[in-house]
N, C-alpha and C positions, 0 to 999 in steps of 0.2 A: 292433829288439825293444824295445817300451816295457815297462817291469817294473812299472809301476804305484805303484811305493815314494812315500809321501807323509812325507818325512823333515824335519823343520826342523833348520836348522843351529843351532849353540849360539849364545847371545845375544852372546857376544863377536863373533861374524862381523860384526854391524853396526857395529862400533867403527869400520871401516874406511869407512863412508859418511859422505856429508855429515851435519852434525848433525841434521837435520830427521827422518831416516830411523834408527831406533832399536828395540832389541827390544821396548820396551814399545809404542811406536808400530805396530811389525809384528805383534804378537800379534792383536788382531780380525781382521787380514785373513788371518792363517794359519788363523784359526777359521771365517772364511767360506768359505775354499777347501774345508777338510776337511768342513764340511757340506754344501757344494755337491756336492762328488764321493763323498760317504757313504763317507770312508774310514775304516777301521777294520782292526785285524789279524786274519787269516783264523782262524775261530773253532776249528779244529782242527788237531791236529799231524799232517804227513804223512810219508811214509818218508823224504823226502829231508831234512826237519828231524832227523829221529832219527841218520841218518848225520851231519849236519853237527855235531849236539851230540855226538855220539861222536867225532868227529874233532877237536873243541874240547878235549873231557875228556883225549884221548890226548896232545894237545899242549901241554895246560896253560896256554895263552896268554889264555883268557878265557872268556865265558859268551856264550850266544846272546840276542839281542834280536829282537823280532818287530815290524816296522814296520807302521804302516797301509798298506793296500793300497787304491786305487781301484778296485774290484770288487764284485760283486754275488755271492754266495756263496750256494747251496742244495744241501743234503745229500741223497742219494737218501733214499728211503722206509725208516723203521726205524732211523736211525742220528740222534741228536740232537746238534747242534752243540756242541762242547765234550766229549763223552764219549770222544773220541780213536778212532783207525782203527784196526781189527784187520787182521790180514794179507788175510782173504778182503774187507774193506772198500776196500782201497787203489784211489783212482782211476786210470783208466786212460784213453789215449785212445778206447779202444774202449768205454767204459762211459759212454754217454751219459746216465745218470742223475745224474751228478755236474756242474753247472753253474757255469761262472766267466765272468762277464759284465763286460767292462771297462767302467768308467765314463769314455768318451771322449766328446770335445768334442759331438758328434752326440747325446748323451744328457743333457748338462747346460747347459753355456752357450749352444750354438748355438741349441737350439729356444728359449729365452729371447729371444735376439737376434732371431730372425726373428720370433716374436710382437711385438717392438718396433719391427718394420719394416726390418730387416735383410735385405739382398739378397746371396746367395751367388754366385758365378760360378765354378764347377768348371773345370779345366783351363784356366785362366786365369794367364799367367805374366807379372809386371809386369818390363818391361824398362829402363825410365828413370823419373825422378821430376824435378820442376823448379819453379820459382816460375810464379807466373802472377797476372794483375792482381787477381784475386778471392781468390787464395789459393796453391793448388797443382794441378800437373797431373799425371796418372799415365797412362804409356803402356803399354799391355799387349797381349800376343798371345793371342786365344782359340784355342788348338790343336784345339777341336771345329770351329770355325767357318773357322779357318785365315785368320783376319784379325786386322788389329791395330786396336785402338782408341785414344782419348784421353778421360780423363775429368776434370772440374774438381771441385776440393772446397775449403772453406775450412778444414777441417782434415785432416791426414793421418796416421795411425798406421802407422808400418812395424813389423811383428811377424814377419817371415819368418825367424826363426832366426838364429843368430849368422852364420854364413855368408852366407845369403841378404841378411840386411841390410846386410852388411859389402860385399859386393860392389855393393848400390845406392847405398850412400853412397860408397865409392871411385869409382865410375864416375860418379856425380853431380859430384864434385869433380876427378877426375883425367882422367876420359874425356868425359864431355858437357859439362864445365864450366857444368852449371847450379847446382851448390852452392860456387862457388869461397871463400867463407867458412867452411866447414867448419874445425872445431877440427883443429890440429895434433896433438891426442891420439889423431885417428881411427887405429887400427891397434895403439893400445898396450893393456898390460895384459890381453893375451889369457892364456888358461889352459885347457890340457887336465883341469882339475879333477882331475888325479893319478891319471887312469885306467890302470889295468894288469889285464891278463887273463893267468891261469895255466892250462894245459891240464893235466889229470890222466887219464892213461891206465893201466888195469888197476888194481892194488890190491884190497884185501879188503874195505873199509868203504863201497863205493858201495851205493845203493839200486838195486835192478833196476828198479823201477817208480817213475817220477817223477811230483809232483803237478803239474797243470796250471798254476797260478798261478808265474811266472817265479822269483820270489825271496820266500821268506817269513820265513826267518832270516837274521841277519846276525851279525857281530864287530864291535862298535862301540867304537873305543878312542879315548881322547885320549892321545896321546904328546907328552909336553914341551907346544909350543903347537901341536900339530897335532891334526886329527881324520882318523882312518884307517877305513875301514869295507872289510870283504871278507864277500861273501856266494857262494852256490853257484847257480848257475843250475839251475831246476827242469824243465830239458827233456833227454830223452835225447840223447846226442853223435851217436848213428845219425840224427839229423833233420839234421845237417850234411854238407855235401858235402867229405868228407875225402879227402886222397889214399888211393888203394889200399891202402900199406902199413899207414896207421892205422886205416882202416874196419872190419876184422875185429875190432878190440878195441873200438871206440868204444861198444859198448852198455855195456861197464863202466867208464865215466869220467865226470869231471865238470869242468865250468869253474867255475874261482872268478874272480869278478871284483872287483877293488879300486880304490878311489878314495880323495883324501886331500887335504886343504888345505894344498897345499905353497906354496913361495914362487916357483913359476915364473911370472915376468910377462913372455911373450913379445910380439914385434912382428909384427904381420901387415903384409905390404907385398903392392901389385897392381900387376900389369903390363898392365893394360888388359883382360885376359882372365881371368887366374886370380889367386887368392890364394896366397900363400907364408908359411911360418913356416919359419923355420930352427932353432929352440931343439930340444933333445932331452932326454934322462933326466939327462944328465950338468949340466944348467943347475939341476937340481934333485934333486942326488944323494940327498939325505937321505930324502925322502918316499918315492921309489921303492924304495931300500934298505929302509926299514920296512915298506912294503908287501909287497916281495919276501920278507923274513923271515917274516912273517905266512903268506903262500902256502906257502913251504916247510914251516913247523911244521904247517900243516894237512894238507899233502900227507903227511906222515908219519902223521898221523891217519887219512887214508885208506888207508894201506898203500903210497903210492907212493912210492919212492924217488928218482926223477928225474922231479920236475915241468917242465914246457915252461913257464918263467918268460917274461914279458913276450911273449905270443904276440900276434901270429904271428912276431915278429924274432926272440926269443931274448934270453936274459939278457946277453950279450955285446954287443948291438947298442943304439946310442944313440937309434934310432927309437923311435916313440911312436904309440900308437892311442889315440882317444878316441872316444869316443860322448858326451862332454858339452862340445864346444867353447863357451866362455864368454868374455866380454870383447871386448875390441876397440873398443866404443863405450861406454867406462865413463862411469858415474855421476859428477859432480865438483861441486866448488863454483863453480869457472870454466872458462872455455875452456881454460886453462892446463893443467889437469890432469883434464879430463873432456870429453865429447862433448855430454852430456846433465846436466841440473839434477835434483833431487831428484824432480820430478814427471815426468820422462821427455821434456822440451821440450828439442830441439835447441838449443843456445847461438846466438844471432844469426840465428834461422829462426822466426819467429813462425807457430804454428799447425802446425809441423812434430814429431812426437812418436816415440821410440821406445822401443817396450815388448817387450822379450824379452831372452834371455841375453846379448845382446852387452852390456848395460848393466851386468854384473857386475863391479866393480872388482877383486875378488879371489875365488879359488876357494873355495867353501863346503866342499868335501871330501865333500859329501852328495849323494844324487841330487838335481838342481837343479830339477826341475820344480815342487815344490810353492811354492818361493821363487820364481821366475818368475811363477805363478799369484798368489802373494800380494802381490808387487810391482805387477802388472797391477791387481789389486783396487784397491791404494791410488792407482795413477796414476790410474785411470778417472775418480774424481771431479774430478781436475785437469782432465783432458782435457774432460769434460762441461761444466765451468765455464768454459772458455775463451771469450773473446768474440772472434769473427772479426774485429771492425773493428780490434783490436789490431795486425792484419797491417799490416806494412810492405814495400813493396816492397824487393825483394832486389838 
């Protein structure tokens, strides 16, 4: 569930990057992403926002902020954006006059790329990469044609998401042996971005009708040297497949989702088939304790006495759930502390680039999609200016 939130990390976050990347350097790239996505706060307050604000007021832990969302919003006839929503105006899934259109890749970057000659091959899964006399080779499986193909290229950009990218790089180094000189830093500095879900069932302060935007209001706090964010999902719990014991009460409930810039720096290993990460909550107890305290305080504001913290595992479990896996192929200054340099170029492998969340050296503690996109905006100019003649035999 992509929440559309476009949140910039604090300037201090970039202090952990190579010196070429800093807050001032990144600012125009964030602006470019915001403009491309048309990101802006939703222009009206929704029922879920009021319930969240009331819970914050009762808990006394802070005030709501409203993030930029990458969606197009159009109100029904007779409702002026910014005028507020009356009880009879609340949007529902059955009210087709309320329109929320996500600014997804098929509506922004991809049409421009296709216009410049890019070719998309859907249902095609890359299974291996390796060097070639002219640059790089990619082996992929076309699941529609049920055939395997090999393509050659002078420049190869891997942007398969953190786990997809790590699988390809680990397989190239340790399984296929096509990338034997990859940095020993591969698999280091992995972070779950402090993600933690809390399930609230029952209570008296929930909104009966939820808005279509997934998250429209946040509690955004700086605690010591951490960033901590908590928001409420704007979707009814009865849309989820809960056990029969919970299902009857799910209509009066809320999911709180938190994230934070903790210090957990895990190691990812690869057994030839699967990735493994052994660390858990206890490896960064402070940030999860802070997020849990915020969730419990908000639960009281919602009238819920017994929140299910660290769902689906429970407060006593050391296990973690993350929807923001980051790192494992971190940006560094040399192969001793990173897999790629500040341009996204893989150390020791000319013409090979990584541009996705796997390159994050630390957790931002904010929704990472905008930072991933801004780094991609920055790195694209370096990739475009790369001269294939620089390639050397691996």
